[in-house]
N, C-alpha and C positions, 0 to 999 in steps of 0.2 A: 394279292396274293399273300397266303399267311406263311408262316414259318415252315421251313424244312429241315428236317435232322438228319444226318448221315453219321452213321456210327463206325466206330474201327477204321478212323481217317488218322494218317501221318501227318504231323505238322513239321515242317521244315522252317526255320525261320533264320532272318537276317544274316549280318555278317558275323558268324560265330564258328568256331572250329569244326562243330556238328555238320554243317551244310558243307563244308569243303571235305570232309572224309563220307559224306552221302549217308549219314546217320540221322535218323529223325530227332527232333528235339523232345517231341512227345506224340502219344497216341491218345485219342479220345472221339468225343462226338463234336460234329461241325453241325452248327443252326445257321440257315440264312435266312436272314431278316431284311425286308426291304430297305433299311439303311444301313445294315454293317452285316459282317460275318462273326459268330462267334465260337469260339473252339474252347471245350472244356476237355482239359485232359488230368491225368493222373498227376503229373508235376505242375502244370501250366495251364491258367485260364488266360485266355486274349479276346479282345475285340477287335477285330478288323475295321476301321470306322471310315468311311467317305470312300468307299471301293472306287477307283478310277479304272481300273480294267482287269479281266479275267481272262488268261489265255493257255491254252495247253502246251507245253514245253518239256520236252523230253520224259513224256509220261507222268508229268505231275502237273496240278492245276497252279499257275501263276498267278499270284493275286496281288496286284499292286494297289494301295491305299495311303489315303494321307490327304494334305492339302499343300497347295503352295509348294515351295522347296522343300517340304519336309515329308517327300514320298518314301514310302518304304514296301519291302516286296518280302512276302512268305509264299512257301509252297505247301499245297496239299497233296497228298496222294493216297490210294487205298491200298491194302495189304494186296500182293500181286499174286492173286487166286483167281481162279475163273469168276467167282462170284465178287472177289473184290474188284476186278475189271468193270463187270458189270456196274457196279455201285460208283465206281469211279466216273464212269461213263455219264450215268445218271446225275453225279454232283457236278460235273462239268458243265451238262446241258443246262441245270437250272440255275447255276451261278451265271453261266453266259447269259441266259434270257433274263434273270432277274437284273443283273448289272451291266445293261448293255454299255460298251466302251465310251466313255464320256471324253469328249477332247481334251486334249492337255494343252495348257498354255506353253508357250516357248519358254519360259523360266521352268516349269514343270518337266518339260523334256529335257531342259540341259540338266538337271537334279537327276533325273533317269537315268540319263547316259552316264553322268559322273558317277553314279552309285554303282551301276552295271560294271563299269570300267575298275572300280575300286575292287569288285568281288573277282573280275578276271585277273588283275594284279595279284590279288591274294591266294588264288589258286596256281598261278604261275608260279609263285613263290613256294608254296607247300612242295609242287612239282619239283621245281629245283632242289629242293631239301630233300625229296624222296630220290632222287638221280644221284646226289652225292653219297647219301648212306649206301643207296644199293651198290655203288661203284666202289666203296670203301669196304662193304661187306664181300663181295665177289673178289676182289683184288687181294683182300686178306686171306679169304678160304685158299684162292690157288697159292698165295706165298706160303701159308702154312704148309700146305701139301709140298711143296717144292723144298722146302728148309727141313722139313723133318724127313723127307725122302733122301735127301742129298747127306743128310746125317746117318740114316740108316744105311745107304748103300756104300759110305766111306768107313763104317764100322767093319772089322774084321770080322765077328760074330751075323753080320749080315743086319742086327736090328729090327726095330718098329718105325712105322710111320703111319703118320694118319692122313686120309684123303677126305679133305673137308668140303665135300660136296653140298652139303647143307647151305652153308653161308654163301657159296659161290652160285649156287641156283637161286636161292632167295635173293641175293643181292641183285643177279642177274633180271630176276622178273620184276621186283622194285625200282630198277633203274629204266627197264621199258616201261613200265607203267608210268613212271614220272616223265619220261619224253614223250610218250604219248598225251599226257595231260597237258605237260608243259606247250607242245605245239599246237594243242588243239584252243589253249587261252591267251597264245599271243600273236594269233592273225590280225 
């Protein structure tokens, strides 16, 4: 089989802050070769050599590559449009047929599970941080409203007060999102 090219593909790479915020590392062209996957983007050129497995995970193509205990994972996804979904399906099918799963050794399985555990821990840490920031914003917004209302109501002329609903609502949303992400990554 000769090379196959897929354009407008998003690349999500290893243990970076970008992956945890679900922001792609780069966008570019993916070329499938019998021995590797190459990515040519605006910011990054990458060659994923010794592809060990290709699997669909949460709408992204999970590519595990490398040798021995030096296994790495990158994710590929197409732009989420009807045409992009069709191209993503074609990319997934082509990659899965070209890179049939090679059995991993016990050492490689341990390395991969260790890598996945590190990623889960990092996502849980980010989620905890979002929960703390969200709680602080929500509590700060409510406290600001209570303090300014108390000051205004005790004033003989009535006074003014702030209803800080923005920080309260945004903080609550951030807290709930962090809680959901935390529970998902601490199972």
